[in-house]
N, C-alpha and C positions, 0 to 999 in steps of 0.2 A: 589597441586601438592603434588607427593608422596615422601617420606623419607624414610631414611634407618628404625627407630622409628617404622614409619607406617607399612611398608612393613613387619618388622618382629611381629608386634602385630598381622596384620591380617593372615601370613602364619600359626605362633603358634595357634592362635583360630582355624583355620579352620584343625588344624590336631587333628583327634582323639588320645586322653590320651596323647597328648604332654603336654599340660598346666597343667595338674596335675603331670606330670612326671616331670616337670621342677620345680614345686613348692614343691615335696617332695624330690628335691636333686636327681633324678635317673638319670638323664641327662648329659653327659657331655658337657657342654657347648662349649667349644673350636669348637668341632667335629659339633655340631649342626650349629655353625657360618658358617663354612665350608662347610656345605650342601646348607645352605640358600645363601651362597655367589653369584653363578652364575646366579640366579633368579634375587635376587637385583641388580646386574648388569648388566643383560638386561632391567630391567623395569627402573632403572637409566639412562643407557644408558654411564655409565662409570664405571672406576675401584673402586672397594670400599675396604678398609683394614679389614681384618678379628677382627682386634681389634675393628673398629666401630660398626661390626655386636655384638661383644659379650657384648660392654657395652649397646649398645640397648636392650640388651636380659636381662641382671641383673638390668637393670633400670624399665622392665614390673613389674606391681605390680598386683597380685592376690588376688582381694577384695573381701572378703568372702569365700574365700576356707577352710580356718581353720575350720570357725564355719560347714559351710556345711558338711565337711569332720568330723568331730566330729559326727555330727548327722546321717551321714550314719550309722559311726560305730555301735552308741548306736541300730541303727535300724538292723543292722547284728545281732548285740549281742541278739536281742528278736524273732530272727525266730522261728518258732513254728516247728513242726512234720515234718519229710521229709518221704514221702510214696512214694514208687516206684509200676508203673504199667508194664505189659509186654503184648507181645502178642497183640499188635495194630496195625489198620491199619489208613489210613490215605486218606479220599478222598476230591477231591474238584469236585463241581459241578454248572454248569452254572444256574443263579437264572431263575425261572421260575415261572409261578402262580401255578400248582402243587405241587411245591416241597415242600410247608409246610404241604403238606399229608401225603407225602413219609416219611417226619419227625417225623411226629406225630404215625405211624403205627410202625415204627421203635421205638422211644421212650416206646411204650406201650409193644414190645419184649422186651427190654433191662430191662423195670421194673420187668418184672417176673424174672428175671436172679437174683443169689444172689449175685456175683460179678461183675453185668451190671456196662458199663461205655460206656457213650455217651457224647460227646459235639458237638455243632453246633456253628460255627461262620460266623453270615452272614454278607458280605460284599453290595457293591454297585450293581457288577456284579455277584459274585459268591460267592459260600457257601460252608465250610469247615465243614468235619462230622469226627470226631475222634471217632473210638470205639473199640470194642475187635474184635478179628480176627472170634471168634465164632461166631459174628453174619455176618460176610460175604455172607452168602448165601441169610439171609435177606436185607441186602442193594443191593444185585446183583435183587433180586424180588422186593422190594419197590421203587428202583430208576431206574429200568429197562427203563423206557420212560424218564429220565433224561438226560442232555449231561454232562457225564463223561469227567473233564477237566485233572485231573491228581490221579493216584491211587498211594500210598506207603502201604508198606508191611514190617515186620520184624521192627518194630517200638518198641520203649518204652518209658515211662513217668515218670517223677519226679514233686510231686507236693509239696511245701514248704509254711507253712502257714504264713501270714505276719504279723507283729505286727499291731495293730490297731491304729496307727497313718501315717500322711502323711511326708517323706521328701523328698524332692525333688534331684532327681539325684540316688535313690536309685535301681530302675531299671536297669540303666543306668551300676552302679556300678556291678552289679551281672551279668549284661550280658559282660561287659568289661572282670571281671575273665575268663567266660567261651570263650568268643573270643581268648583269650590268649592263653586257651588250645588247640585251632583249633578246637573245637566240632563246628559241624554244626547243627544247631537248624531247625525242620521241621517246628514247629509251637510253638507260645507262646498263654496259654491261660489264663484270668486272671478273678479272680472275685473280690471283694473287701478286702480280706482278704487271698487268695490265689492265686498262681502264680504257672503254670503248664507249663512245656518245655518238648516237645515230641521230641526224638531223634531217632539215628539208635539204633536197639539193641547192638552195638559194641559199642557204646558211653556211657551205662548209667552207668558204672560205674565208668566212669571218669569225668561225671557231678555230680553223687552222692556225689564224693570226694572233687570236687570243691566247693559246698555247705557245705558240713559240715566243710571245712577248714573255711571258712568265718563265718559261726557258731561259731565255737571255736574258733577261733583267734581273736575275739573282745567281748568274754565274759568274 
């Protein structure tokens, strides 16, 4: 059977960033209670006082939040170099038996370029290729027989070196800051110790500023 406390806990847990904001005392609890009140009343089928909802919110325990937050701050303080690339294109192709052959030919061309850049992300049904716009003619040539699902141009990327230790929630925290700045990320490319975010050219200055603030604020 549902109760005010169970509904409050479920709604807060399901809302992005909300639990963290409450734990850091960034949320007006009375305003949140008023917002949750109609949903709680519909589910319980009766009128509920806002004060009861406030009490339910205040009784919530955010187990482990403090220690996780401390670890994330330590992770961010140890972010390494931040590298920006511009003039990128992003292609998504339908997977096929010949796709790997086209990839090999493209990599051979890219390897001969001083500032060559190319990444492949293969999924179950499709593969994404991010490469410099100077490789466009070669992509058109080598992938001519492949099924192009989507193509994006006028992109830039920002790559950040990550600390060599694992912290749950570190990617979430970085992407949360990017989301709050209303920056759309076209692609996320990661290796063990690197994270690359591909965005529109117009957003590269803002996303660089976000990462620099995260790094400096926690040092």
